[in-house]
C-alpha positions as CSV (number, residue, x, y, z in Angstrom):
1,M,50.4,41.2,242.6
2,P,48.6,38.5,244.8
3,S,45.8,36.5,243.2
4,Q,42.3,37.3,244.2
5,Q,42.0,33.7,245.5
6,A,44.9,34.3,247.9
7,I,43.3,37.6,249.1
8,D,40.0,35.9,249.6
9,R,41.6,33.1,251.6
10,A,43.4,35.6,253.9
11,L,40.2,37.5,254.4
12,R,38.3,34.3,255.3
13,Q,41.0,33.4,257.8
14,I,40.8,36.7,259.6
15,A,37.0,36.5,259.7
16,V,37.2,33.0,261.2
17,D,39.7,34.2,263.8
18,L,37.2,36.9,264.8
19,S,34.7,34.2,265.9
20,N,37.3,32.2,267.8
21,T,38.4,32.6,271.4
22,M,42.1,33.5,271.7
23,P,44.2,36.0,273.5
24,G,44.1,39.5,272.0
25,E,47.9,39.5,271.3
26,V,47.6,36.2,269.3
27,Q,44.6,37.5,267.3
28,F,46.4,40.7,266.4
29,Q,49.5,38.9,265.3
30,R,47.5,36.4,263.2
31,L,45.8,39.4,261.6
32,V,49.0,41.1,260.5
33,A,50.5,37.7,259.4
34,A,47.5,37.0,257.2
35,I,47.8,40.5,255.6
36,G,51.5,40.1,255.1
37,S,51.1,36.7,253.4
38,V,49.3,38.3,250.4
39,L,50.2,42.0,250.2
40,P,53.7,42.9,248.8
41,C,55.1,44.8,251.8
42,D,58.1,44.7,254.0
43,A,56.4,45.8,257.2
44,I,52.9,46.1,258.7
45,A,51.7,47.8,261.9
46,L,48.3,47.6,263.6
47,L,47.9,50.6,265.8
48,H,45.1,51.2,268.4
49,L,43.9,54.8,269.2
50,Q,43.8,55.3,273.0
51,D,43.6,58.7,274.6
52,G,44.8,60.4,271.4
53,Q,47.9,58.1,271.1
54,L,48.4,55.4,268.5
55,I,49.7,52.3,270.3
56,P,51.2,49.4,268.3
57,M,49.1,46.2,268.9
58,A,51.0,43.9,266.5
59,S,53.6,44.3,263.8
60,Q,55.4,42.3,261.2
61,G,58.8,43.2,259.6
62,L,59.5,46.0,262.0
63,A,62.0,46.3,264.7
64,P,60.8,44.7,268.0
65,E,61.3,47.9,270.0
66,L,58.4,49.4,268.0
67,M,56.0,47.6,270.4
68,G,57.1,49.7,273.3
69,R,56.6,53.0,271.6
70,R,53.6,55.4,271.5
71,F,52.9,57.7,268.5
72,D,51.3,61.1,268.9
73,P,49.6,61.9,265.5
74,A,50.4,65.6,266.1
75,A,54.1,64.8,266.0
76,H,53.8,62.4,263.0
77,P,52.2,64.1,260.0
78,R,51.9,60.8,258.0
79,L,49.9,59.1,260.8
80,A,47.8,62.3,261.2
81,A,47.0,62.2,257.5
82,I,46.0,58.5,257.6
83,I,43.6,58.8,260.5
84,N,42.0,62.0,259.1
85,S,41.2,60.5,255.7
86,P,38.1,58.5,254.9
87,T,39.9,56.5,252.3
88,P,43.3,54.7,252.1
89,V,46.2,57.1,251.9
90,R,49.2,56.5,249.6
91,F,52.3,58.6,250.0
92,P,54.5,59.3,247.0
93,A,58.1,58.1,247.2
94,D,59.4,61.6,247.1
95,S,57.1,62.8,249.9
96,T,58.8,65.2,252.3
97,L,56.7,64.1,255.2
98,P,58.9,62.1,257.7
99,D,57.9,58.4,258.0
100,P,57.6,57.2,261.6
101,F,59.1,53.8,260.6
102,D,62.2,55.0,258.8
103,G,65.1,53.0,260.0
104,L,62.8,50.4,261.7
105,I,62.6,47.8,259.0
106,A,63.6,44.5,260.6
107,T,65.6,43.3,257.6
108,D,67.8,46.4,257.7
109,A,70.5,45.3,260.1
110,D,72.0,48.8,260.2
111,R,68.6,50.5,260.8
112,A,69.5,53.0,258.1
113,L,67.2,52.4,255.1
114,P,64.3,54.8,254.6
115,V,60.9,53.6,253.7
116,H,60.2,54.2,250.0
117,A,56.5,53.2,249.8
118,C,54.0,53.9,252.5
119,L,50.3,53.2,252.6
120,G,47.9,53.6,255.5
121,C,44.2,53.3,256.3
122,A,42.1,54.6,259.2
123,L,40.2,52.0,261.1
124,H,36.6,52.8,262.0
125,V,33.8,50.9,263.8
126,D,30.3,52.5,263.5
127,A,31.9,55.8,262.4
128,E,34.2,55.8,265.4
129,L,37.9,56.0,264.8
130,V,39.6,53.1,266.6
131,G,43.1,52.9,265.0
132,A,45.2,52.7,261.9
133,L,46.7,50.0,259.7
134,T,50.0,50.9,258.0
135,L,52.0,49.1,255.3
136,D,55.6,50.0,254.3
137,A,57.9,48.7,251.6
138,L,61.5,49.4,250.4
139,D,60.3,49.1,246.8
140,E,58.6,52.4,245.9
141,E,56.3,50.6,243.4
142,A,55.2,47.9,245.8
143,F,51.6,49.2,246.3
144,D,50.8,50.5,242.8
145,R,48.7,47.5,241.8
146,I,46.8,47.0,245.1
147,G,43.3,48.5,244.8
148,D,41.7,50.6,247.5
149,S,38.9,48.1,247.8
150,T,41.3,45.4,248.9
151,I,42.9,47.7,251.5
152,A,39.5,48.7,252.7
153,A,38.4,45.1,253.1
154,F,41.5,44.3,255.2
155,A,41.0,47.5,257.2
156,A,37.4,46.7,258.0
157,L,38.4,43.3,259.4
158,A,41.3,44.9,261.3
159,A,38.9,47.4,262.9
160,A,36.5,44.6,263.8
161,T,39.4,42.7,265.4
162,L,40.4,45.8,267.5
163,R,36.9,46.3,268.7
164,N,36.3,42.6,269.4
165,V,39.4,42.3,271.5
166,A,38.6,45.6,273.3
167,L,35.0,44.3,274.1
168,I,36.4,41.0,275.4
169,R,38.9,42.8,277.6
170,A,36.2,45.1,278.9
171,L,34.0,42.2,279.8
172,E,37.0,40.5,281.6
173,Q,37.7,43.7,283.5
174,A,34.0,44.0,284.4
175,S,34.0,40.4,285.6
176,E,37.1,41.0,287.7
177,R,35.5,44.1,289.2
178,Q,32.4,42.0,290.0
179,R,34.7,39.4,291.7
180,A,36.5,42.2,293.6
181,I,33.1,43.6,294.7
182,A,32.0,40.1,295.8
183,R,35.3,39.7,297.8
184,D,34.8,43.2,299.4
185,L,31.2,42.4,300.3
186,M,32.3,39.1,301.9
187,Q,35.0,40.9,303.8
188,E,32.5,43.6,304.9
189,A,30.1,40.9,306.0
190,Y,32.8,39.3,308.2
191,R,33.7,42.7,309.6
192,R,30.1,43.4,310.4
193,E,29.1,40.0,311.8
194,G,32.4,38.4,312.6
195,N,33.7,34.9,312.3
196,L,32.3,31.9,314.2
197,V,32.9,33.0,317.8
198,G,33.6,30.6,320.6
199,N,36.2,28.2,321.8
200,S,34.0,25.5,323.3
201,R,34.4,21.9,322.3
202,A,31.2,22.2,320.2
203,M,32.4,25.2,318.3
204,R,35.8,23.6,317.7
205,R,34.1,20.6,316.3
206,L,31.9,22.8,314.1
207,R,34.9,24.7,312.7
208,Q,36.6,21.3,312.0
209,E,33.6,20.1,310.1
210,I,33.6,23.2,307.9
211,A,37.3,22.9,307.2
212,T,36.8,19.3,306.2
213,V,34.1,19.8,303.6
214,A,35.0,23.3,302.4
215,A,37.8,22.0,300.2
216,T,35.4,19.9,298.2
217,D,32.4,20.6,296.0
218,L,30.1,18.4,297.9
219,A,26.6,19.6,298.6
220,V,26.2,20.7,302.3
221,L,23.1,20.7,304.4
222,I,23.4,22.9,307.4
223,T,20.9,22.1,310.2
224,G,20.1,23.8,313.4
225,E,17.6,25.7,315.4
226,T,16.5,29.2,314.5
227,G,19.1,31.8,315.4
228,T,22.1,29.5,315.7
229,G,24.1,31.1,312.9
230,K,23.5,28.8,309.9
231,E,24.0,31.7,307.5
232,L,27.3,32.6,309.0
233,V,28.4,28.9,308.7
234,A,27.4,29.0,305.0
235,R,29.5,32.1,304.4
236,T,32.5,30.7,306.3
237,L,32.2,27.5,304.3
238,H,32.2,29.4,301.0
239,A,35.1,31.7,302.1
240,Q,37.2,28.6,302.8
241,S,36.4,26.9,299.5
242,S,38.2,27.0,296.2
243,R,35.2,29.1,294.9
244,S,35.8,32.0,297.4
245,E,36.8,34.3,294.5
246,Q,33.4,33.9,293.0
247,A,30.0,34.9,294.2
248,L,28.0,33.4,297.1
249,V,24.4,33.9,296.0
250,Q,21.7,33.6,298.7
251,I,18.0,33.0,298.4
252,N,15.5,32.5,301.2
253,C,13.1,29.8,300.2
254,A,10.7,30.7,303.0
255,A,10.3,34.2,301.5
256,L,9.6,33.0,298.0
257,P,5.9,33.2,296.8
258,E,5.2,30.0,294.9
259,T,4.2,32.1,291.8
260,V,7.6,33.6,291.4
261,A,9.9,31.0,293.0
262,E,10.7,29.3,289.7
263,S,11.7,32.6,288.1
264,E,13.8,33.5,291.0
265,L,15.7,30.3,290.9
266,F,16.0,29.7,287.2
267,G,15.3,33.1,285.5
268,H,12.7,33.9,282.8
269,R,12.4,35.1,279.2
270,K,10.8,38.3,278.3
271,G,7.0,37.8,277.9
272,A,7.0,34.5,279.8
273,F,4.3,35.9,282.2
274,T,2.6,39.1,283.1
275,G,5.3,41.6,284.3
276,A,8.2,39.8,282.6
277,T,9.3,42.9,280.6
278,A,12.9,41.7,280.0
279,D,15.0,38.6,280.1
280,R,16.3,37.9,283.6
281,P,18.8,35.4,284.9
282,G,17.9,33.4,288.0
283,K,20.0,32.8,291.1
284,F,21.6,29.6,289.5
285,E,23.0,31.6,286.7
286,L,24.2,34.4,289.0
287,A,26.0,31.8,291.1
288,H,27.7,30.1,288.1
289,G,31.3,29.3,289.2
290,G,30.5,30.1,292.8
291,S,28.1,28.9,295.5
292,L,24.3,29.0,295.9
293,F,23.0,29.2,299.5
294,L,19.4,27.9,299.7
295,D,18.3,29.1,303.1
296,E,15.2,27.5,304.7
297,I,15.2,24.8,302.0
298,G,12.5,23.0,303.9
299,E,10.0,25.7,302.9
300,L,10.5,25.1,299.2
301,P,7.2,24.1,297.5
302,L,6.9,20.5,296.4
303,S,6.2,21.7,292.8
304,L,9.6,23.2,292.6
305,Q,11.6,20.4,294.3
306,A,11.6,18.3,291.2
307,K,13.1,21.1,289.1
308,L,15.6,21.9,291.7
309,L,16.6,18.2,291.8
310,R,17.2,18.2,288.0
311,A,19.5,21.2,288.4
312,L,21.5,19.5,291.1
313,Q,21.7,16.2,289.3
314,Q,22.5,17.4,285.8
315,G,23.8,20.9,286.3
316,E,21.2,22.1,283.8
317,I,18.5,24.8,284.2
318,Q,15.8,26.2,281.9
319,R,14.5,29.7,282.2
320,V,10.7,30.1,282.5
321,G,9.4,30.6,278.9
322,A,12.6,29.4,277.2
323,D,13.3,26.2,275.3
324,E,17.1,26.1,275.5
325,I,19.0,24.4,278.3
326,I,21.7,26.4,280.3
327,R,24.5,24.5,281.9
328,V,25.6,25.8,285.3
329,D,28.5,25.0,287.7
330,V,27.2,25.7,291.2
331,R,28.1,24.4,294.6
332,I,25.0,24.0,296.7
333,I,24.8,24.9,300.4
334,A,21.4,24.5,301.9
335,A,20.1,25.3,305.4
336,T,17.0,24.4,307.4
337,N,15.7,24.5,311.0
338,R,13.3,21.6,310.2
339,D,13.9,17.9,310.5
340,L,13.9,17.1,306.8
341,Q,13.8,13.3,307.4
342,R,10.5,13.8,309.3
343,E,9.3,16.1,306.4
344,V,10.2,13.3,303.9
345,D,8.2,10.7,306.0
346,A,5.3,13.1,306.1
347,G,5.4,13.5,302.3
348,R,6.2,17.2,302.4
349,F,9.7,16.9,301.1
350,R,11.0,14.7,298.3
351,S,13.2,11.8,299.4
352,D,15.5,12.0,296.4
353,L,16.1,15.8,296.9
354,Y,16.8,15.2,300.6
355,H,19.5,12.7,299.8
356,R,21.0,14.9,297.1
357,L,21.3,17.8,299.6
358,H,22.3,15.6,302.6
359,V,25.6,14.6,301.1
360,Y,27.5,16.3,304.0
361,P,25.4,17.4,306.9
362,V,26.7,20.1,309.3
363,A,24.8,20.6,312.5
364,V,25.1,24.0,314.3
365,P,24.7,23.5,318.0
366,P,22.2,25.6,320.0
367,L,23.6,28.1,322.4
368,R,22.5,26.1,325.4
369,E,24.9,23.3,324.3
370,H,27.9,25.6,324.5
371,R,27.2,28.0,327.3
372,E,30.9,28.3,328.1
373,D,31.0,30.6,325.0
374,L,28.5,33.1,326.5
375,A,31.1,35.5,327.8
376,V,33.1,35.7,324.6
377,L,29.9,36.0,322.6
378,A,28.6,38.7,324.8
379,G,31.9,40.6,324.4
380,H,31.7,40.2,320.6
381,F,28.1,41.5,320.4
382,L,28.7,44.3,322.9
383,D,31.6,45.5,320.6
384,L,29.1,45.5,317.7
385,A,26.6,47.4,319.8
386,R,29.3,49.9,320.7
387,H,29.9,50.7,317.0
388,K,26.2,50.8,316.1
389,L,25.4,53.2,319.0
390,G,28.6,55.3,318.7
391,L,29.8,54.6,322.2
392,A,33.4,54.6,323.5
393,R,32.8,51.3,325.4
394,V,30.0,49.1,326.8
395,D,30.5,46.9,329.8
396,L,28.5,44.1,331.4
397,H,28.0,43.9,335.1
398,P,28.9,40.4,336.5
399,L,25.4,40.0,337.8
400,A,24.1,40.7,334.3
401,L,26.4,38.0,332.9
402,A,25.2,35.6,335.5
403,A,21.6,36.3,334.4
404,L,22.6,35.5,330.8
405,A,24.2,32.3,332.0
406,A,21.0,31.2,333.7
407,Y,18.8,31.8,330.7
408,D,18.1,28.9,328.3
409,W,18.2,30.9,325.0
410,P,15.4,29.5,322.9
411,G,16.3,32.1,320.2
412,N,20.0,31.1,320.4
413,V,22.9,33.4,319.4
414,R,20.6,35.8,317.4
415,E,18.5,36.3,320.5
416,L,21.6,37.1,322.5
417,E,22.8,39.7,319.9
418,H,19.4,41.5,319.9
419,L,19.0,41.4,323.6
420,L,22.5,42.9,324.2
421,L,21.8,45.6,321.7
422,R,18.6,46.6,323.5
423,A,20.3,46.4,326.8
424,S,23.2,48.7,325.6
425,L,20.7,51.3,324.4
426,K,18.9,51.2,327.8
427,A,22.2,51.5,329.7
428,M,23.3,54.4,327.5
429,Q,20.1,56.3,328.2
430,R,20.5,55.8,331.9
431,D,24.1,57.0,332.0
432,P,25.7,58.2,328.7
433,E,29.1,58.6,330.5
434,R,29.3,55.1,331.8
435,T,27.5,52.5,329.8
436,L,27.3,49.6,332.2
437,I,24.6,47.0,331.5
438,Q,22.8,46.0,334.7
439,P,20.6,42.8,335.1
440,E,17.5,44.9,334.8
441,D,18.6,46.2,331.4
442,L,18.4,42.7,330.0
443,G,14.6,42.5,330.4
444,L,14.8,38.8,331.5
445,G,13.0,39.5,334.8
446,N,11.4,36.6,336.5
447,G,10.8,34.9,333.2
448,T,14.3,33.6,332.9
449,T,14.0,30.1,331.5
450,A,15.5,27.5,333.8
451,R,18.4,25.4,332.6
452,T,17.2,22.0,331.6
453,E,20.5,20.2,331.6
454,T,23.3,19.6,334.1
455,T,27.0,20.0,333.5
456,A,30.2,19.0,335.2
457,A,31.0,22.7,336.0
458,P,29.9,24.2,339.3
459,Q,26.5,25.7,339.2
460,A,26.8,28.4,341.8
461,T,24.9,31.3,340.3
462,P,25.0,34.8,342.0
463,T,21.6,35.9,343.3
464,D,20.3,39.1,344.9
465,S,20.4,37.4,348.3
466,L,24.2,37.3,348.2
467,P,26.5,40.2,349.0
468,L,28.0,41.7,345.8
469,R,31.5,40.4,346.5
470,Q,30.4,36.9,347.1
471,A,28.1,37.0,344.1
472,I,31.0,38.1,341.9
473,D,33.4,35.4,343.4
474,A,30.8,32.7,342.8
475,F,30.3,33.8,339.2
476,Q,34.0,33.9,338.5
477,A,34.5,30.5,340.0
478,Q,31.7,29.2,337.7
479,R,33.2,30.7,334.6
480,I,36.7,29.5,335.3
481,A,35.5,25.9,336.0
482,A,33.4,25.9,332.9
483,A,36.4,27.2,330.8
484,L,38.7,24.5,332.2
485,A,36.1,21.8,331.5
486,A,35.7,23.0,327.9
487,C,39.5,23.0,327.5
488,D,40.1,19.6,329.0
489,G,42.0,21.2,332.0
490,N,44.4,23.1,329.8
491,W,45.1,26.4,331.7
492,S,46.6,28.2,328.7
493,Q,43.6,27.5,326.5
494,A,41.2,28.4,329.3
495,A,43.1,31.7,329.8
496,R,42.8,32.5,326.1
497,Q,39.1,31.7,326.1
498,L,38.5,33.9,329.1
499,G,40.7,36.7,327.8
500,I,43.1,36.8,330.8
501,D,46.8,36.1,331.3
502,R,47.5,32.5,332.3
503,A,49.4,33.5,335.5
504,N,46.6,35.9,336.6
505,L,44.1,33.2,335.9
506,Q,45.9,30.7,338.1
507,R,46.3,33.3,340.9
508,L,42.6,34.1,340.8
509,A,41.7,30.4,340.7
510,R,43.8,29.7,343.9
511,R,42.0,32.6,345.7
512,L,38.7,31.2,344.7
513,G,39.6,27.7,345.9
514,I,40.0,26.1,342.4
515,G,43.1,23.9,342.3
516,S,45.8,24.5,339.7
């Protein structure tokens, strides 16, 4: 009979293991090893009840093949008796009930010896049956001097271990589901809005900048005019980073009322202010392990900039109304259409925060600086419009494309997207069978903004004064020349940009008087 001191020591070890982080299999095996070290048995099995089946989680002294088996209590009367009893069950040596572990004692090389002493206890957590603990011995008197209270104490800790590991696994599965959902949402966003579109030199340079910084954890400040696609750049950067499996959490600083901005960023405790009816994590906590996209960072109130700076410098946040410090691991991506250096000079933005965010600046070019991407951008947005409006196809008349090329795009790519969606709707209403966008569908009229810069490409723009054939030829010549200029005279690249076979492109260029 083990001493009470040895039993207490084993119970303490199991209790300590419950509070430590370790794989479930290790925790189960340590549990049965602790029990086996003090109780006089030849074999122990810890079984978990799942879908009506008892599944071995760990064993000691039993044949290794036991771990691959499942036990239906309906087919094993001893196991059924154990799980249906509120107290430990001891089976007499001459019991006629078959023992599920007969011939499975590991020390029995011939796998022929029957179990002579069998004891088992149902495992409950909050009155819920979660499994069973069984002890077997070849000596039929092995368990005579072990009290039910000792067995019950080990059983209680075994039940807690089963539930603890099950909860941890459930949390891990929930976390994995959240990561899967985040991945699906990112993929859906790319399907909906696409990747960075365009093959111009400016867009190639932008993609190169993103690829360079994405592999690091450096803070990135994305600058650019309204509508240039800063949000898409942020998502692309996150998707190419080592944090892509984690969440990209976005917050629009311009839409944050100052009264709730701190709570949105850092969270709050229940009762911290009127309306705080429950604890709530902020965006920093939600982005832990991933990226936090601070859109329109230039609009963040000065009163919050110091607290944001602390979070960036130390990786620490504090919920509103709470005393404890929470450590967070977040990659910061910020975006603004303001000149933050000018805001710093004017005293509207903290200099130290600006330099903390400005570790790696990425400038998104306005559309007027990569006009050669207009055709491919138009095709991309027309395809989106086709899906949204349920159309088989949407086409753009060459004169309409010429009108787009002559416009200066103060609203940049976003303006182009919205304009083409409206134009598609107008063209569909005019002729549902043939959705062809005409110049008048664009709504640019005589208000088309004149181009403010000159380029090396020919500037022949079709006008209503030219016959249609000449207008189309002039426009095609302009597009081919612009594509060649963007691709440094590489005909293969220009053909890919224009979506045309290289041989066909060269034949068309010769007809239009462009040398090849």
